C-alpha positions in Angstrom: 173.6 59.5 171.0 170.1 60.9 170.8 169.0 63.2 168.0 167.1 66.2 168.9 166.2 69.5 167.0 166.9 72.8 168.9 167.5 76.4 168.2 171.0 77.5 168.5 172.9 81.0 168.5 174.7 81.7 165.5 178.3 82.4 166.6 179.8 79.7 168.8 180.6 80.6 172.5 183.0 77.9 173.7 182.2 76.5 177.1 185.4 77.9 178.7 184.3 81.6 177.7 184.5 83.9 180.8 182.0 86.3 179.2 179.6 85.9 176.1 180.9 89.2 174.8 184.4 87.7 174.1 182.8 86.0 171.1 180.4 88.8 170.0 182.0 90.3 166.9 179.6 93.1 167.0 180.9 94.4 170.1 184.4 93.8 169.4 184.8 90.1 170.1 186.0 87.2 168.3 184.0 86.4 165.1 183.1 82.4 165.4 180.4 82.2 162.7 182.5 80.0 160.5 184.9 77.5 161.1 187.6 76.6 158.4 187.5 72.6 157.7 191.2 72.4 157.2 192.2 73.9 160.4 189.7 72.6 162.7 192.1 70.0 164.5 194.6 72.9 165.0 192.6 75.1 167.2 191.8 74.7 170.9 188.1 76.1 170.2 187.1 73.5 167.5 189.5 70.5 168.3 187.5 69.4 171.6 184.3 69.4 169.5 185.2 67.6 166.1 184.2 64.3 167.3 181.7 64.7 169.9 179.6 67.7 169.1 178.8 67.7 165.6 175.5 68.8 164.1 173.6 69.8 161.0 171.8 73.2 160.3 168.9 73.5 158.0 168.6 76.5 155.4 166.2 77.1 152.9 169.2 78.9 151.4 171.7 81.7 152.0 173.0 84.9 150.5 176.4 85.7 149.2 177.7 88.8 147.4 179.5 88.4 144.1 182.4 91.1 143.8 183.6 92.7 140.5 185.5 95.3 140.8 183.9 97.8 143.1 180.4 96.2 142.2 179.0 93.7 144.7 176.0 91.5 143.5 173.6 89.8 145.9 173.2 86.1 145.0 170.9 83.6 146.5 172.2 79.9 146.8 169.7 77.1 147.3 169.1 73.4 146.3 167.6 73.0 142.7 164.1 72.5 142.4 164.2 68.8 141.3 166.6 68.0 144.3 164.8 65.2 146.2 166.7 64.1 149.3 164.6 65.3 152.2 165.5 62.7 154.6 168.3 61.9 157.0 168.8 57.9 157.1 168.5 56.1 160.7 166.4 59.0 162.1 165.3 58.7 165.5 161.4 58.4 166.2 160.0 62.0 167.1 156.5 63.3 168.2 155.1 66.4 167.3 154.9 68.8 170.0 151.4 70.0 170.2 151.8 72.5 172.7 154.1 74.5 170.7 152.8 74.6 167.1 155.2 77.7 166.3 154.4 80.8 164.2 152.4 80.6 161.0 154.4 80.6 158.0 153.8 83.2 155.5 152.5 82.0 152.1 155.5 83.0 149.6 155.1 83.4 145.8 156.5 80.2 143.6 158.8 82.8 142.2 160.4 83.4 145.4 160.6 80.0 146.5 158.8 76.9 145.2 157.2 74.8 147.5 158.8 71.5 148.1 162.4 72.5 147.7 164.4 70.5 149.7 166.4 72.6 152.5 169.9 72.8 152.6 172.0 70.5 155.2 175.3 72.4 156.4 177.8 70.6 158.6 178.3 72.5 162.1 179.7 72.4 165.5 178.0 73.3 168.5 178.7 74.0 172.2 176.9 74.9 175.5 178.1 77.8 177.7 176.5 78.4 181.2 176.2 82.0 182.2 178.0 82.3 185.6 175.5 84.9 187.0 172.1 83.6 185.6 173.2 79.9 185.5 171.3 80.1 181.7 172.7 77.7 179.5 173.4 79.1 176.0 173.6 76.7 173.1 175.5 78.1 170.0 176.8 76.8 166.7 179.4 77.7 163.9 179.2 76.5 160.3 182.1 74.7 158.4 183.7 76.1 155.4 185.7 74.6 152.5 187.5 75.4 149.5 185.2 75.9 146.5 187.9 76.0 143.7 186.3 73.4 141.7 182.9 74.2 142.1 180.4 77.1 140.7 180.6 78.7 143.9 184.2 79.7 143.3 182.7 82.7 140.9 180.9 84.1 144.0 183.1 83.7 146.9 186.5 82.0 147.8 184.6 80.0 150.6 181.5 77.7 150.8 179.8 75.7 153.5 180.1 72.0 153.7 177.0 70.7 152.1 175.6 67.4 153.7 173.7 65.0 151.6 171.1 62.0 152.4 174.2 59.6 152.5 176.8 61.9 154.3 174.5 63.4 157.0 174.1 60.3 159.3 177.8 59.7 158.8 178.4 63.3 160.1 176.0 62.8 163.2 177.3 59.4 163.9 179.9 60.1 167.1 181.2 56.4 166.4 183.0 57.6 163.2 186.1 59.5 163.9 186.5 63.2 162.5 189.4 62.2 160.7 187.8 59.3 159.1 184.6 61.4 157.8 185.9 64.6 156.8 187.2 63.3 153.5 184.0 61.5 152.4 182.0 64.6 153.7 183.9 67.3 151.8 184.2 65.2 148.4 180.3 64.8 148.5 179.7 68.5 149.3 182.1 69.4 146.4 179.8 67.1 144.3 176.8 68.5 145.5 177.7 72.2 144.8 177.6 71.6 141.0 173.8 70.9 141.5 173.1 74.0 143.3 170.6 76.7 142.1 172.5 80.1 142.4 170.8 83.4 141.1 171.0 87.2 141.4 168.2 88.7 143.6 167.1 92.4 144.4 169.4 94.6 146.3 167.0 95.1 149.1 168.9 92.2 150.7 171.6 94.6 151.3 169.3 96.8 153.6 168.9 94.8 157.1 165.5 96.4 157.5 164.0 94.5 154.8 162.6 91.1 154.9 160.0 89.1 153.0 160.0 87.0 149.8 161.1 89.6 147.6 164.5 89.2 149.1 165.2 85.6 147.5 163.1 86.3 144.4 165.1 86.4 141.0 166.0 89.8 140.3 164.3 89.5 136.8 161.0 88.4 138.3 161.2 91.0 140.8 161.9 93.7 138.3 158.6 92.6 136.2 156.6 92.8 139.3 157.6 96.1 140.3 157.2 97.6 136.7 153.8 95.9 136.7 152.7 97.8 139.8 154.1 101.3 138.7 154.5 103.1 135.3 154.3 99.6 133.7 150.4 99.6 134.0 150.5 102.5 131.7 152.6 101.1 129.2 151.4 97.4 129.1 150.3 96.2 125.4 146.6 95.5 125.4 146.0 92.9 122.8 143.8 93.9 120.2 140.4 92.4 119.7 140.4 90.2 116.8 138.4 91.7 113.9 135.6 89.8 112.8 135.3 89.2 109.2 131.9 90.4 108.2 129.5 87.7 107.2 128.5 87.5 103.7 124.9 89.0 103.1 122.9 86.4 100.7 121.5 88.7 97.7 117.7 88.1 97.6 116.5 88.1 93.9 113.9 90.7 93.6 110.2 89.3 93.6 108.3 90.1 90.5 105.2 92.2 91.1 101.9 91.1 89.5 100.2 94.2 87.9 96.4 94.2 88.8 93.9 95.6 86.5 92.1 98.6 88.0 88.6 97.8 89.2 85.6 98.9 86.9 85.4 98.8 83.3 88.2 97.1 81.4 90.7 99.5 79.7 89.1 102.6 81.6 91.4 104.8 83.6 90.9 104.7 87.5 89.7 108.2 88.5 92.0 109.6 91.2 90.2 110.6 94.0 90.3 114.3 95.0 92.8 114.9 97.9 91.7 118.7 97.9 88.3 119.9 99.6 86.3 121.8 97.0 85.8 125.4 98.2 82.5 126.6 98.2 81.5 130.2 96.5 81.0 132.4 99.6 77.4 133.2 100.2 76.2 136.7 100.8 75.9 137.5 104.3 72.4 138.1 105.6 71.7 142.1 104.7 74.1 142.3 102.0 73.5 142.1 98.1 75.0 140.1 95.9 76.1 142.3 92.8 75.8 141.1 89.3 78.2 141.9 86.8 77.8 145.4 85.5 75.3 146.3 88.2 76.1 149.2 90.4 76.7 148.6 94.0 75.0 150.8 96.5 77.3 152.8 98.9 77.1 152.1 102.5 75.2 155.4 103.3 72.5 154.7 100.8 69.6 152.8 102.3 68.0 150.0 100.4 64.9 148.4 101.4 65.2 144.8 100.6 62.2 142.6 100.0 61.5 140.0 102.6 61.0 136.2 101.2 58.2 134.4 103.0 59.0 130.9 103.4 56.0 128.3 103.2 55.2 126.8 106.7 56.8 123.1 107.0 54.1 120.6 106.7 53.5 118.5 110.0 53.5 114.9 109.5 51.7 112.6 112.2 53.9 109.4 112.4 51.1 107.4 114.2 
């Protein structure tokens, strides 16, 4: 047959259903999200699909809640970082649909989902139901489950998906191989593959359907570190101390000998120090006052004294011509 990729409704609606709500568990209908591999051929819903309508469902990973007493811990299951099987052998040639490039993918931090991790390949069955009123065709799918007893998945849940590998995927898609023949090969390979899965605890954010984004698949320890760093952790983060530099040794310089110079002048004669103070002249008597000599009686202010006027000789005139 021709292989193609298409979007499907999860929760299979069989082609013979009278109403889509008959298989809508949220509205009281039958739950067809999963189908048990051990009982596929005993149910009319699945038996008619196991040979003709097998499919592969791609997952980055899936959540499961680990129960311990009354505590439920959310876990995330995906392929390990070093799992390198990306292709399905004997794949038909396909062309890119340039008219429908799809929505841009958000850049997720490497702590949440490292780039290049191979998706999980899960075995499924599909069917097509036609709405009798609108004639709209609804393609829906169910995931096959198996017993995980001998695998690490047993510590989380009593059922696990049927994991396909690069080798078993083309066998599962080949309608020429009967279900009775392929089922044993597929389940044995699934059991082996489950031992290589990466299983880790994630934040409880996933328990609220309103939450979405890369934080939901980030390891809990890494998520807690990030949250602490955004909140109070900023105030308690340890700032590395600056490395104390050792003081550089200072080279001690030997004092240079000072040459004592002889003072100028006569050898052996002490140098006269320059006067630093201004000599104060004796006050001169003001005009009209009389300088008194020692022992001379000074006249009172009201005594009139006639002072002799000294006549100065006239300055000589010098002719410079």
